[in-house]
C-alpha positions in Angstrom: -77.1 -43.3 -160.7 -75.3 -42.8 -157.5 -78.1 -44.4 -155.6 -78.2 -47.4 -157.9 -74.4 -47.9 -157.6 -74.7 -47.8 -153.8 -77.5 -50.3 -153.7 -75.6 -52.6 -156.1 -72.6 -52.5 -153.9 -74.6 -53.5 -150.9 -76.1 -56.4 -152.8 -72.7 -57.6 -153.9 -71.3 -57.3 -150.4 -74.2 -59.2 -149.0 -73.7 -62.0 -151.5 -70.0 -62.3 -151.0 -69.3 -65.0 -148.4 -67.0 -64.0 -145.5 -63.4 -65.2 -145.8 -62.4 -67.8 -143.2 -60.2 -66.5 -140.4 -57.1 -68.6 -140.1 -56.5 -69.9 -136.5 -53.1 -69.6 -134.9 -51.2 -72.9 -134.5 -51.4 -74.3 -130.9 -48.9 -76.7 -129.4 -48.6 -78.5 -126.0 -45.1 -80.0 -126.1 -43.4 -77.0 -124.6 -45.4 -76.7 -121.3 -47.6 -79.8 -121.4 -50.5 -77.4 -121.8 -52.0 -75.9 -125.0 -50.5 -72.5 -125.9 -50.1 -70.5 -129.2 -46.9 -71.5 -131.0 -45.7 -67.9 -131.2 -45.8 -67.6 -127.4 -43.5 -70.6 -126.8 -40.0 -69.5 -125.5 -38.2 -72.7 -126.6 -37.3 -74.0 -130.1 -40.5 -75.7 -131.1 -41.6 -77.0 -134.5 -44.9 -78.2 -135.7 -45.5 -80.7 -138.6 -49.2 -81.2 -139.5 -50.8 -83.9 -141.6 -51.0 -81.7 -144.7 -47.2 -81.4 -144.7 -46.8 -85.2 -144.2 -49.0 -85.7 -147.3 -47.1 -83.2 -149.3 -43.7 -84.7 -148.5 -44.9 -88.2 -149.0 -43.6 -89.3 -145.6 -43.7 -93.0 -145.4 -41.8 -93.3 -142.1 -40.6 -91.2 -139.3 -37.2 -90.5 -140.9 -38.9 -89.0 -144.0 -41.3 -87.0 -141.9 -38.4 -85.3 -140.0 -35.9 -85.0 -142.8 -36.5 -81.3 -143.4 -36.2 -80.3 -139.7 -32.9 -78.6 -138.8 -31.0 -80.3 -136.1 -33.2 -83.4 -136.1 -32.4 -86.7 -137.9 -33.2 -90.4 -137.8 -30.0 -92.4 -138.0 -30.1 -95.6 -140.2 -28.1 -98.7 -139.8 -27.1 -99.6 -143.4 -26.1 -103.1 -142.5 -29.1 -104.7 -140.8 -31.5 -102.8 -138.6 -32.4 -99.7 -140.5 -33.8 -96.7 -138.6 -32.6 -96.5 -135.1 -34.4 -93.8 -133.1 -34.2 -90.0 -133.3 -31.3 -87.7 -132.9 -31.5 -84.0 -131.8 -28.5 -81.7 -132.0 -26.2 -84.7 -131.9 -27.8 -86.5 -129.0 -29.9 -89.6 -129.7 -31.1 -92.9 -128.4 -33.0 -92.8 -125.1 -31.9 -89.2 -124.5 -34.8 -88.0 -126.8 -38.2 -88.2 -125.2 -40.7 -89.9 -127.5 -44.5 -89.7 -126.8 -47.5 -90.9 -128.6 -50.9 -89.4 -127.6 -49.3 -88.4 -124.2 -48.1 -91.9 -123.6 -44.3 -92.4 -123.5 -42.8 -94.9 -125.9 -40.6 -97.6 -124.2 -36.8 -97.2 -124.2 -34.8 -98.8 -127.0 -31.7 -101.0 -126.5 -29.1 -102.6 -128.7 -26.6 -105.5 -128.3 -24.0 -104.8 -131.0 -24.8 -106.3 -134.3 -27.0 -109.1 -132.8 -30.1 -107.2 -131.5 -31.6 -103.7 -131.8 -35.0 -102.8 -130.4 -35.3 -99.3 -131.8 -38.2 -96.7 -131.3 -38.5 -95.5 -134.9 -41.1 -98.0 -136.1 -44.1 -95.8 -136.0 -46.8 -95.5 -138.7 -46.9 -92.0 -140.1 -50.2 -92.7 -141.9 -51.8 -92.5 -138.4 -50.3 -89.2 -137.5 -52.2 -85.9 -137.5 -49.3 -83.8 -136.2 -45.8 -84.0 -134.9 -44.5 -81.5 -132.3 -40.8 -81.2 -131.6 -39.0 -79.4 -128.8 -35.3 -79.1 -129.1 -33.2 -78.7 -125.9 -33.5 -80.1 -122.4 -37.0 -80.7 -121.1 -36.2 -83.0 -118.1 -38.3 -80.8 -115.7 -41.4 -81.7 -117.7 -40.7 -85.1 -119.2 -38.1 -86.7 -116.9 -34.4 -87.4 -117.4 -35.0 -89.1 -120.8 -35.7 -85.7 -122.4 -32.1 -84.5 -122.2 -31.9 -83.7 -125.9 -35.5 -82.8 -126.5 -39.0 -84.2 -127.0 -40.9 -85.5 -130.0 -44.7 -85.6 -129.4 -46.8 -87.6 -131.9 -50.5 -87.2 -132.2 -52.6 -89.7 -134.0 -55.9 -88.9 -135.8 -59.1 -88.4 -134.0 -62.5 -89.4 -135.5 -63.4 -85.7 -135.5 -60.4 -84.9 -137.7 -61.9 -86.9 -140.6 -65.5 -86.2 -139.9 -64.9 -82.4 -140.0 -63.9 -82.7 -143.7 -67.3 -84.0 -144.8 -70.9 -83.2 -144.3 -72.0 -86.5 -142.9 -71.6 -89.2 -140.2 -68.8 -91.2 -142.0 -65.5 -90.4 -143.7 -62.8 -92.5 -145.4 -59.3 -91.7 -146.4 -56.9 -94.0 -148.4 -53.3 -93.6 -149.5 -50.7 -95.6 -151.5 -47.0 -94.7 -151.4 -44.2 -96.1 -153.5 -40.5 -95.5 -152.8 -37.7 -96.3 -155.2 -35.0 -96.0 -152.6 -35.9 -99.4 -151.1 -38.5 -100.6 -153.7 -41.2 -100.4 -151.1 -45.0 -100.1 -151.4 -47.2 -98.9 -148.6 -51.0 -98.8 -148.5 -53.2 -97.4 -145.8 -56.8 -96.7 -145.0 -58.5 -94.6 -142.3 -62.2 -94.4 -141.6 -64.3 -92.6 -139.1 -68.0 -93.0 -138.1 -70.3 -91.2 -135.6 -73.5 -92.6 -134.1 -75.1 -90.5 -131.4 -72.7 -89.8 -128.6 -70.2 -92.4 -129.9 -67.5 -92.1 -132.6 -65.1 -94.7 -134.0 -61.8 -94.4 -135.8 -60.2 -97.4 -137.5 -57.0 -97.4 -139.5 -54.8 -100.1 -141.2 -51.4 -100.0 -142.8 -49.5 -102.6 -144.8 -46.0 -102.1 -146.2 -43.5 -104.2 -148.1 -40.1 -103.4 -149.3 -36.4 -104.4 -149.4 -33.0 -103.1 -148.7 -32.2 -99.4 -149.1 -30.2 -99.0 -152.4 -26.6 -97.7 -152.2 -24.2 -96.4 -154.8 -21.0 -98.4 -154.2 -17.8 -97.7 -156.0 -16.6 -100.0 -158.7 -15.9 -103.4 -157.1 -17.6 -102.3 -153.9 -20.2 -104.3 -151.9 -23.9 -103.9 -152.7 -26.3 -103.4 -149.8 -27.2 -106.5 -147.9 -30.4 -108.0 -149.4 -33.4 -107.9 -147.2 -37.1 -108.4 -147.2 -39.1 -106.1 -145.0 -42.8 -106.4 -144.2 -44.9 -104.6 -141.7 -48.5 -104.0 -140.6 -50.2 -101.3 -138.4 -53.6 -101.1 -136.7 -55.2 -98.2 -134.9 -58.6 -98.3 -133.2 -60.3 -95.5 -131.2 -63.7 -95.6 -129.6 -64.9 -92.3 -128.1 -67.9 -91.3 -126.0 -68.7 -87.6 -125.9 -71.2 -86.7 -123.1 -70.8 -82.9 -123.2 -70.7 -81.7 -119.6 -70.2 -85.4 -118.7 -66.8 -85.3 -120.3 -65.2 -87.2 -123.2 -63.8 -90.7 -122.8 -61.7 -92.5 -125.4 -60.4 -96.0 -125.5 -57.4 -96.5 -127.9 -55.6 -99.6 -129.2 -52.6 -99.5 -131.4 -50.4 -102.3 -132.8 -47.4 -102.2 -135.0 -45.5 -105.2 -136.2 -42.5 -105.6 -138.5 -40.4 -108.5 -139.8 -37.0 -108.2 -141.6 -35.2 -111.1 -143.2 -31.7 -110.2 -144.3 -28.6 -111.8 -145.9 -25.7 -110.1 -144.2 -23.1 -110.5 -146.9 -21.0 -107.7 -145.5 -20.0 -109.9 -142.6 -18.7 -112.8 -144.8 -14.9 -113.2 -144.4 -14.9 -109.9 -142.4 -12.4 -108.6 -139.9 -11.8 -110.0 -136.4 -14.4 -112.5 -135.2 -16.0 -112.6 -138.7 -12.8 -113.9 -140.4 -14.2 -117.5 -140.6 -17.8 -116.5 -141.4 -19.1 -118.1 -144.6 -22.8 -117.0 -144.2 -24.9 -114.9 -141.8 -28.6 -114.5 -142.0 -30.8 -112.1 -140.0 -34.3 -112.8 -138.8 -35.6 -109.8 -136.9 -39.1 -109.1 -135.7 -40.7 -106.2 -133.8 -44.0 -105.8 -132.1 -45.3 -102.7 -130.3 -48.7 -102.5 -128.7 -50.5 -99.8 -126.8 -53.7 -99.6 -124.9 -54.9 -96.4 -123.3 -58.0 -94.9 -121.8 -58.2 -91.1 -121.7 -60.9 -89.0 -120.1 -61.3 -85.2 -120.1 -63.9 -83.0 -118.4 -64.9 -79.4 -118.9 -63.9 -77.2 -116.0 -65.6 -73.9 -115.3 -64.1 -71.5 -112.8 -66.2 -68.5 -111.6 -65.0 -65.6 -109.6 
């Protein structure tokens, strides 16, 4: 009986698959080199794609809303999201990077023009790394308040989820706050040493609803539409390095009826109607190469 029990235990142990070992999160925003998150001395946060899906983040503001000390201010009158704020400092004092490429500076001209940096497609993001506090020695004077580093999906991220040479992911989001609908699709393919990632996003919505007091002014009516495109072509040659060509395009158009300016104070006292027609276009082309380095000695 003892022998039988011992043999049975060995058989069951052999048939039980080993449990996977969780890997420690790694970030690169703190030192511009990969290091374990627990070894980073600064205040660093990591938001991965699983959390973005769980929180139904349709824009950058929703992706960062649970991060202490970090916010995305919104202009309730016309322009909507206007950059990122860290610990009270915002605008161009927060470094914003996408795939190790800095995003251009924003600028505003009162209520007539606002080129913000918050129009980024969260459907394309695999992770967000945040570093609070000055980082000018690594990222230049623009990183006075901190750094937000965005990483878009790689073809390998999708292909690792399936047992094959192709993978597809789709998502549809609806938001009652601004009656918006967002649909997106991501696909990845591998052929020999080449891999391809393609992603598209389309979104349509209106003004963000408010709760005015009795007799108060409702939110200015607006019609918002936007599109996003991401393409990545990679060549992996092993010891010959990996080379990747990326193209990203984001466009947005907002038509608004600025009723809050009608018969307003100061220069708006004689205003009878004001309409806004705003458009945004952001494009990025990049070529990245990486080579394995072996040091002996």
